[in-house]
C-alpha positions, -999 to +999 in steps of 0.1 A: +000+220-137+023+225-166+021+209-200+050+200-222+052+182-255+044+145-261+054+118-266+075+112-235+084+079-219+086+081-181+097+055-157+088+059-120+095+038-089+075+035-057+079+014-026+052-006-010+038+007+024+026-012+054-003+003+073+002+006+111-032+021+115-054+003+089-076+016+061-105-009+060-138+003+045-148+029+020-172+059+022-174+061-016-163+030-036-166+049-069-140+075-060-121+050-037-126+073-007-116+057+026-140+055+055-113+064+080-078+078+079-047+056+081-010+057+089+018+037+073+055+031+068+069+032+032+096+006+027+128+005+007+137-022-018+102-037-021+079-021-047+072-014-083+088+002-113+066+013-141+073+028-175+045+047-194+044+062-229+013+079-245+018+082-283-001+078-316+024+050-325+021+032-291+018-006-297-019-008-287-035-041-278-071-050-282-082-028-252-065+002-267-034+001-245-005-024-243+000-034-207+027-058-195+035-071-160+070-085-153+077-089-190+045-107-200+010-096-211-008-085-179-035-107-165-070-094-177-081-082-142-049-063-136-049-048-172-085-036-168-076-018-135-047-001-153-068+009-183-094+025-160-067+044-143-052+055-176-086+068-186-086+091-155-052+105-165-063+109-202-094+128-191-075+151-168-047+157-194-072+160-222-055+135-244-069+105-263-037+086-270-031+049-264-004+040-239+023+015-234+027+005-198+054-019-185+054-027-148+079-048-128+072-058-092+096-068-065+066-077-043+043-106-050+010-095-065-023-099-045-005-117-017-012-093+012+020-073+008+005-041-006+017-047-042-012-025-055+000+004-033+034+005-049+020-003-084-005+025-086+017+050-069+044+043-096+017+043-123+002+076-111+036+094-112+047+079-145+014+082-163+007+118-152+042+129-162+041+111-195+007+127-202+023+162-197+010+169-162+032+180-133+011+175-102+018+187-067+023+159-041-012+162-026-027+161-061-006+131-071-016+113-039-053+119-046-048+106-081-030+074-069-058+068-044-083+063-073-062+033-084-057+018-050-066+034-016-033+026-001-013+039-031-020+074-019+005+068+009+033+054-012+037+088-029+056+098+002+085+081+020+089+072+057+060+075+080+028+088+062-007+097+073-037+094+050-067+116+056-102+102+050-113+137+038-148+152+039-154+166+004-176+146-019-152+149-048-123+134-028-099+163-033-090+163+004-087+125+007-049+124+003-018+116+022+010+137+038+045+129+051+049+127+089+085+116+094+112+111+068+126+077+061+160+087+075+147+102+107+140+070+127+162+038+125+135+011+127+130-021+107+100-041+095+107-078+096+083-097+073+074-133+079+061-149+047+036-176+057+020-187+024+026-186-014+002-174-041-027-149-041-051-145-012-086-160-015-105-127-014-092-093-025-092-063-002-119-043-019-143-072-020-135-080+016-140-044+027-174-043+011-185-076+026-173-064+061-191-031+059-223-048+048-224-078+072-200-074+102-217-064+134-183-050+145-179-026+116-194+004+134-172-001+164-142-003+140-150+030+125-153+046+159-120+032+172-097+042+143-096+080+149-083+074+185-057+050+171-046+077+146-041+103+173-020+079+194+000+066+165+007+101+151+020+112+185+041+081+188+057+086+154+065+123+161+080+113+194+098+083+179+082+062+207+085+026+194+065+010+222+037+035+219+035+030+181+038-007+183+010-011+209-014+009+187-004-010+155-009-044+171-043-037+186-055-019+154-045-049+133-062-074+155-094-053+156-094-050+118-092-088+114-117-094+141-141-072+122-135-091+090-138-125+107-173-114+120-185-108+084-210-132+068-194-154+054-163-149+076-132-135+061-102-153+076-068-143+062-047-160+089-032-195+088-014-216+114+019-199+107+003-165+111-007-174+147+027-190+154+045-158+142+022-137+165+032-160+194+069-155+185+065-118+187+048-120+221+075-143+234+102-119+223+085-090+239+080-110+272+118-116+271+125-079+268+127-071+231+104-043+220+088-059+190+052-056+177+033-071+148+008-059+122-011-080+096-027-066+065-054-083+044-033-115+040-016-141+061+019-125+064+031-110+097+051-078+096+071-070+128+081-035+138+114-033+158+145-012+163+171-017+137+195-030+164+170-057+173+164-070+137+192-095+140+174-111+169+139-108+155+146-122+120+160-156+131+133-160+157+106-155+130+125-176+104+126-206+128+088-203+136+069-233+123+052-226+090+072-194+081+086-199+046+111-170+046+117-136+060+125-101+048+142-073+067+131-040+054+141-004+062+121+028+058+122+040+022+117+070-001+085+081-018+076+077-054+102+091-078+109+095-115+140+074-124+141+081-161+125+103-188+131+098-225+119+114-257+112+087-283 
């Protein structure tokens, strides 16, 4: 880690990532340590851009930091998460300065499209650099994880694997790149099936699942096998192999959550209809496979050449509001540094 003079305004960008082998449950909520590993695909053109500046003359709000989201004062819950994360950075960098943080999202917040993954990956990179730190990628991934578990993966581009780790301090609970974004010409077609925020956040839902679902222990036992199979499929660029793992892993995660008390049901009618569209396409000979995160939207993995068939089929599915066609994207990157 190298230290250079402050103040420095740093803007970083990170793409959202979609887990193909899910992270669902924590072994240590305080440090945000996952109960299992996970595997994901970082996406292009859907994510967050965040600017951070630590300085004595920062325009501090009541909480000590000035935090905006999409040009307006950040909602209290979002602002508190950001402040807690900034405190981690300040502690590590040994500074006590207030910060200005401005985030803009191209992904809806709290809608089941992994906005927090992109947001905290961009924040981790921008805040650490603005605080005078230059972290190695594993260190940056471990830092981002403390803001959002899935943010650890958005530090890297393309296909990424996240380790659950074994150390109590979480230093080995970080992600690593598996396959660059440019190496495999696949697409993720997203079917948006609802507007607005989901009814229950991922962290709360994970905790409830772990405490009350009779299927949770089975879920923990199954994920390592899925990781082995998914990793091998990614390295072999085996779409059908990866897709089968992704689909069954998603269904198992949601079955585990649905068995919680009270039940956690993220799906709606359009979710089920989109799943049926995927199965129908596959029966007709198109290699296409779905995954569903903690939300109602359906993400469909397919070859780039098949996206022109998959997208209109999903768009015409009853209840689907709109669709996105997304390519693999790069990891978190600094887009601007300014002395002010």
